[in-house]
Every structure is written in C-alpha cells, then in structure tokens.
C-alpha positions as CSV (number, residue, x, y, z in Angstrom):
1,M,-39.9,31.1,15.3
2,A,-41.0,27.7,12.9
3,S,-37.6,27.0,12.3
4,G,-36.8,26.5,15.9
5,W,-39.7,24.1,16.3
6,F,-39.1,22.2,13.3
7,H,-36.2,21.5,14.0
8,G,-35.9,20.8,17.5
9,H,-39.3,18.1,16.4
10,L,-36.7,16.9,13.9
11,R,-34.2,15.6,16.6
12,A,-36.7,13.1,17.6
13,F,-36.4,11.0,14.3
14,A,-32.7,11.5,14.0
15,R,-30.8,7.9,13.6
16,P,-29.1,7.4,17.1
17,R,-25.1,8.3,16.8
18,P,-23.1,5.3,16.7
19,P,-20.1,4.9,19.6
20,P,-17.0,6.8,18.7
21,L,-14.1,4.8,16.5
22,A,-11.3,3.8,18.7
23,G,-8.9,6.7,17.9
24,V,-11.4,9.1,16.4
25,L,-11.4,12.2,19.3
26,D,-14.6,12.7,21.2
27,F,-15.3,16.5,21.5
28,G,-18.4,16.5,23.8
29,A,-20.8,14.3,21.7
30,M,-19.5,14.6,18.6
31,T,-16.4,13.2,17.3
32,I,-13.5,15.2,15.1
33,S,-15.2,13.7,12.1
34,D,-18.5,14.5,12.7
35,E,-17.6,18.1,12.2
36,K,-18.1,20.3,9.2
37,Y,-14.8,22.3,9.4
38,V,-11.9,21.6,11.5
39,A,-8.8,24.1,11.4
40,V,-5.8,21.9,10.1
41,T,-2.6,23.5,11.5
42,T,0.7,22.4,9.0
43,F,4.2,23.6,9.9
44,R,6.7,25.4,7.8
45,K,10.6,24.9,8.0
46,N,10.9,27.2,10.3
47,G,8.5,25.9,12.7
48,S,5.9,28.2,12.5
49,G,2.2,26.5,12.2
50,V,-0.6,27.9,9.4
51,S,-3.5,26.7,10.0
52,T,-6.6,26.2,7.7
53,P,-10.0,25.4,7.5
54,T,-10.9,22.2,5.9
55,W,-13.5,19.6,5.4
56,I,-13.0,16.2,7.4
57,V,-13.9,12.5,7.1
58,S,-13.7,9.5,8.9
59,L,-11.7,7.1,7.7
60,D,-10.8,3.3,9.1
61,D,-9.0,2.4,11.8
62,G,-10.0,5.5,13.7
63,R,-8.3,7.9,10.9
64,V,-9.7,11.2,9.4
65,G,-8.8,12.5,6.0
66,F,-9.5,15.8,4.2
67,W,-8.5,16.4,0.4
68,T,-6.1,19.7,-1.2
69,S,-4.6,20.5,-4.0
70,S,-1.1,19.2,-5.2
71,A,-0.3,23.4,-6.1
72,S,-1.3,24.4,-2.4
73,G,0.7,25.5,0.2
74,K,-0.4,22.9,2.7
75,Y,0.5,20.4,0.2
76,K,4.1,21.6,0.3
77,R,4.2,22.1,4.0
78,L,2.7,18.3,4.5
79,Q,5.9,17.4,2.0
80,N,8.2,18.9,4.3
81,N,6.7,18.0,7.8
82,P,3.8,15.4,8.5
83,R,3.2,16.8,12.1
84,V,-0.4,18.2,12.1
85,T,-2.6,19.4,14.9
86,V,-6.4,19.4,14.5
87,Q,-9.5,21.7,16.2
88,P,-13.0,22.1,15.1
89,S,-13.6,25.4,13.8
90,D,-16.1,27.5,11.2
91,N,-15.7,27.8,8.1
92,R,-13.2,30.8,8.3
93,G,-11.0,28.6,10.3
94,R,-11.9,30.3,13.7
95,V,-11.6,27.4,16.2
96,K,-14.7,26.4,18.3
97,A,-14.6,27.5,22.2
98,D,-13.8,24.8,24.5
99,T,-11.7,22.3,22.6
100,T,-8.3,21.7,22.1
101,P,-5.9,21.3,19.3
102,V,-5.2,17.6,18.7
103,D,-1.9,16.3,17.4
104,G,-1.4,13.8,14.4
105,T,0.9,12.7,11.9
106,A,-0.2,13.0,7.6
107,Q,0.2,10.9,5.0
108,L,-0.2,12.2,1.3
109,A,-2.4,9.7,-0.8
110,Q,-3.0,10.6,-4.6
111,A,-3.8,7.4,-5.6
112,G,-5.3,3.8,-4.1
113,P,-7.9,2.8,-1.5
114,E,-7.3,5.5,0.5
115,F,-7.4,8.5,-1.8
116,D,-10.8,6.9,-3.3
117,A,-12.3,6.3,0.3
118,I,-11.5,10.2,0.9
119,Q,-13.1,11.1,-2.5
120,T,-16.0,9.4,-2.1
121,K,-16.5,10.1,1.3
122,V,-16.3,14.1,0.8
123,R,-18.8,13.9,-1.9
124,S,-21.0,12.2,0.2
125,K,-20.8,14.1,3.2
126,Y,-20.8,17.8,1.5
127,G,-22.7,17.0,-1.9
128,V,-23.7,20.0,-4.0
129,M,-20.9,22.2,-2.0
130,V,-18.3,20.2,-3.8
131,H,-19.5,21.3,-7.1
132,I,-19.7,25.1,-5.8
133,T,-16.3,25.4,-4.4
134,K,-15.0,23.7,-7.5
135,F,-16.6,26.6,-9.4
136,F,-15.1,29.2,-7.0
137,N,-11.3,27.5,-7.3
138,T,-11.7,27.5,-11.1
139,V,-12.8,30.9,-11.5
140,G,-10.0,32.2,-8.5
141,H,-7.5,30.5,-10.8
142,L,-8.4,32.2,-14.1
143,G,-5.3,33.4,-15.8
144,K,-2.7,31.7,-13.3
145,G,-2.3,28.5,-14.8
146,P,-3.7,25.1,-13.7
147,F,-4.6,24.6,-10.1
148,P,-6.0,21.0,-9.2
149,Y,-8.9,20.8,-7.0
150,G,-8.5,17.8,-4.7
151,D,-6.3,15.8,-6.5
152,T,-4.4,14.8,-3.0
153,G,-6.1,12.8,-0.4
154,I,-5.0,13.7,2.8
155,V,-5.1,10.6,5.7
156,I,-4.3,11.7,9.4
157,T,-3.6,9.6,12.0
158,L,-4.5,11.2,15.5
159,A,-2.6,11.0,18.6
160,A,-4.4,9.9,21.6
161,P,-5.0,12.6,23.9
162,A,-3.1,13.1,27.0
163,P,-4.3,11.9,30.3
164,A,-6.0,15.0,32.6
165,P,-3.7,15.5,35.1
166,E,-4.9,14.3,38.7
167,P,-6.2,17.0,40.8
168,E,-4.0,18.0,44.1
169,T,-5.4,17.0,47.3
170,A,-4.8,19.7,50.4
171,S,-3.0,17.8,52.3
172,S,-1.8,14.4,51.7
173,P,0.0,12.2,54.5
174,E,3.5,12.6,52.9
175,T,3.1,16.6,53.1
176,A,0.9,17.2,56.3
177,S,2.8,18.3,59.4
178,S,3.0,16.2,62.2
179,P,1.8,17.3,65.4
180,E,4.2,17.6,68.2
C-alpha cells in the first residue's frame, strides 16, 4: 500500500489552493474548473437535454471554457440554444454524487483571445492526453471525411447558484395559536 502512503505524504507539499474566483462555483473544496471532467448538457431545438463529458478550464471573470469540434452535435446544439448546465462528472459523463447542475450561457469562439486562452489552458492542464485523444479522434473518423479537433472554444458564463431555502421553524408567532 505504498501508493496510499506516498500520496498521503505528497499532500503536505502541495501548493495552497487559491480562493475560488467570483462566479466560479465552489463544489466543496474544489471549484468547477478544478474538476478533470464535467458533464455539459446542451439542449436540442425540442428542449431535450444531451449530456456530454468534457474537459474544463478556468477563464477570466469567473467564466469557464472547453473546446469541441465544429462538426460535433454539441456545436450544432449550441448554435441554436446557448443554454447549458454544468456538473462535475467522471470521464464517462456519470455525474458525481452530492453535486447539483449549474446553469450557464455558452458563447462560441473560433478565434481571438478567448479561443487562444482555452487552447493554451487545455493543453497545459491535460498535457499528453490532448495528443492521445487527437490520435483516437483521427482514427475514429477515418473514411468519414474531415472532423476537426478542438477548433471551437466554448466560453461559459455560469449563473449564480440559487440561495438555499430558509429552514422553517416548528412554530412562528404568526402561525402559533394563542391560548384562550
């Protein structure tokens, strides 16, 4: 069980976490952009949702971003409806327990500083996985025509979470019956 011991002691040397950015939602000790994968739900014209696991990076002003292909269904759905929900998940898109989806608005970026920031941050955060997934993307689309890889950045502005409902008290002055 050396790996458990090693990883347990490795935490002592970890850098302190910066406070979450305003607008980047805090899921326990992590922000949504700290997650490795998130389930991003986009919506068809008929309103039904399609959830897809994606990588996620933080951007300026508390926004988050990821990349996709301009030939993907996700891209086409976002062209028609910018509404999304984002929720921490595993690499298969199974959402993590005790998390709730967060609403957001997506904006497509195919050039410019936002696109460049997403490209740079995804490559930095995911490293060699970018090259591996690009290889499998190419192999999976052989004979099917061009399918661009990561040519569109998606910038998501997350909505503020709804305030938690106030707990009701057993009796309040307005509802308590008065003795007679």
